[in-house]
C-alpha positions in Angstrom: -17.6 38.5 8.5 -20.7 37.6 10.6 -20.5 34.6 12.8 -23.9 33.5 11.4 -24.1 33.0 7.6 -26.9 34.9 5.9 -27.1 33.5 2.4 -29.4 35.3 0.0 -30.6 32.2 -1.9 -30.5 29.3 0.4 -34.0 28.2 1.5 -35.6 30.8 -0.8 -37.5 30.6 -4.1 -35.0 32.0 -6.6 -35.1 32.8 -10.2 -32.2 32.5 -12.6 -30.2 35.7 -12.9 -30.3 37.3 -16.4 -26.5 37.4 -16.7 -23.4 36.4 -14.9 -22.8 40.1 -14.0 -26.2 40.2 -12.3 -25.7 36.9 -10.4 -24.7 37.2 -6.8 -22.5 34.6 -5.2 -23.0 33.8 -1.5 -20.1 32.9 0.7 -20.3 31.3 4.2 -17.6 30.7 6.8 -15.4 27.7 6.2 -16.5 25.0 8.7 -12.9 23.8 8.9 -10.7 26.9 8.8 -7.0 26.2 8.9 -7.5 22.6 7.6 -5.9 21.8 4.3 -8.6 20.2 2.1 -10.0 20.2 -1.4 -13.6 20.9 -2.3 -14.9 20.0 -5.8 -17.9 21.1 -7.8 -18.7 19.0 -11.0 -21.0 20.7 -13.5 -21.7 18.2 -16.3 -24.3 20.3 -18.0 -22.9 23.8 -18.3 -24.2 25.8 -21.2 -23.4 29.2 -22.8 -23.9 30.7 -26.2 -21.4 31.0 -29.1 -20.7 34.7 -29.6 -20.5 34.3 -33.3 -23.4 32.0 -34.2 -25.6 32.3 -31.1 -25.9 28.5 -30.9 -25.6 26.8 -27.5 -22.2 25.5 -26.4 -22.0 22.7 -23.8 -19.3 21.8 -21.3 -18.4 19.7 -18.3 -16.8 22.0 -15.7 -14.8 20.8 -12.7 -14.0 23.4 -10.1 -11.5 22.4 -7.3 -10.6 24.7 -4.5 -8.8 24.8 -1.2 -10.9 27.0 1.1 -9.6 29.9 3.0 -11.9 31.7 5.4 -15.0 31.1 3.3 -16.7 28.6 1.0 -19.1 29.3 -1.8 -22.7 28.4 -1.1 -23.8 25.8 -3.7 -27.2 27.2 -4.6 -25.8 30.6 -5.4 -23.1 28.9 -7.5 -25.7 26.9 -9.4 -27.6 30.1 -10.2 -24.5 31.9 -11.2 -23.4 29.1 -13.6 -27.0 28.8 -14.9 -26.9 32.5 -15.8 -24.4 31.7 -18.6 -27.2 30.0 -20.6 -28.0 33.4 -22.3 -24.4 34.7 -22.1 -22.4 34.9 -25.3 -18.7 34.2 -24.8 -15.9 32.1 -26.1 -15.0 28.9 -24.1 -11.8 30.5 -22.8 -13.6 33.6 -21.5 -16.3 31.6 -19.7 -13.9 29.1 -18.1 -11.3 31.6 -17.0 -13.8 34.2 -16.0 -15.6 31.8 -13.7 -12.3 30.8 -12.0 -11.1 34.4 -11.6 -14.4 35.6 -10.2 -14.6 32.8 -7.6 -10.9 33.3 -6.7 -11.4 37.1 -6.4 -14.5 37.0 -4.3 -14.1 33.8 -2.2 -10.4 34.3 -1.6 -9.5 30.6 -1.4 -6.0 29.4 -0.7 -6.0 27.9 -4.2 -8.4 27.3 -7.0 -8.5 25.5 -10.4 -11.1 25.0 -13.0 -11.2 22.6 -16.0 -13.6 23.4 -18.8 -14.1 20.3 -21.0 -16.1 21.7 -23.9 -17.9 19.5 -26.4 -16.9 19.9 -30.0 -17.7 23.1 -31.9 -17.0 22.8 -35.6 -15.7 19.3 -35.0 -13.0 20.4 -32.5 -13.4 19.9 -28.7 -11.8 22.7 -26.7 -10.6 22.1 -23.2 -9.6 25.2 -21.1 -7.8 25.1 -17.8 -7.0 27.9 -15.3 -5.5 27.9 -11.8 -4.7 30.6 -9.3 -1.1 29.5 -8.8 0.9 26.6 -7.4 -1.2 24.3 -5.2 -0.3 24.2 -1.5 2.2 21.5 -0.5 0.4 18.5 0.9 -3.0 19.2 -0.8 -4.4 16.1 -2.4 -5.2 16.8 -6.0 -7.2 14.0 -7.6 -7.5 13.8 -11.3 -10.6 15.8 -12.5 -12.0 12.6 -13.9 -13.2 13.8 -17.3 -11.9 11.7 -20.1 -10.6 13.4 -23.2 -13.2 13.6 -26.0 -13.0 10.6 -28.2 -16.2 10.8 -30.3 -17.3 7.3 -31.2 -13.8 5.8 -31.3 
């Protein structure tokens, strides 16, 4: 890895990738290597398409990770997540696929993702994935997304 980060998107005019497969994620050196800490991305307006009806699905995603040697650059993450707007997949595939890709490419010590999906057909679907057991001593705050209650 270079000593100086060279992110593709940061500081540049960038268009939304056409698909998650086309999206490139940028990673930069962890500014606190060797320090046990948690970084969180909250994505309250995530959208994808239902693979059956083609209608939009909406979710609040929460991505927590304990960095290893690199961290994900947030603009590239925003573009990657935005590329799902035209992507047809079930909730489980979107949520787990995002977590697995970040874990595979970034190589954090630990990662978890919570996908809190708004109701489809009257049923909210929440999907959770983590890379394994969290490191001992890592502070794991609640993800802060209340269970769906409708109007009640």
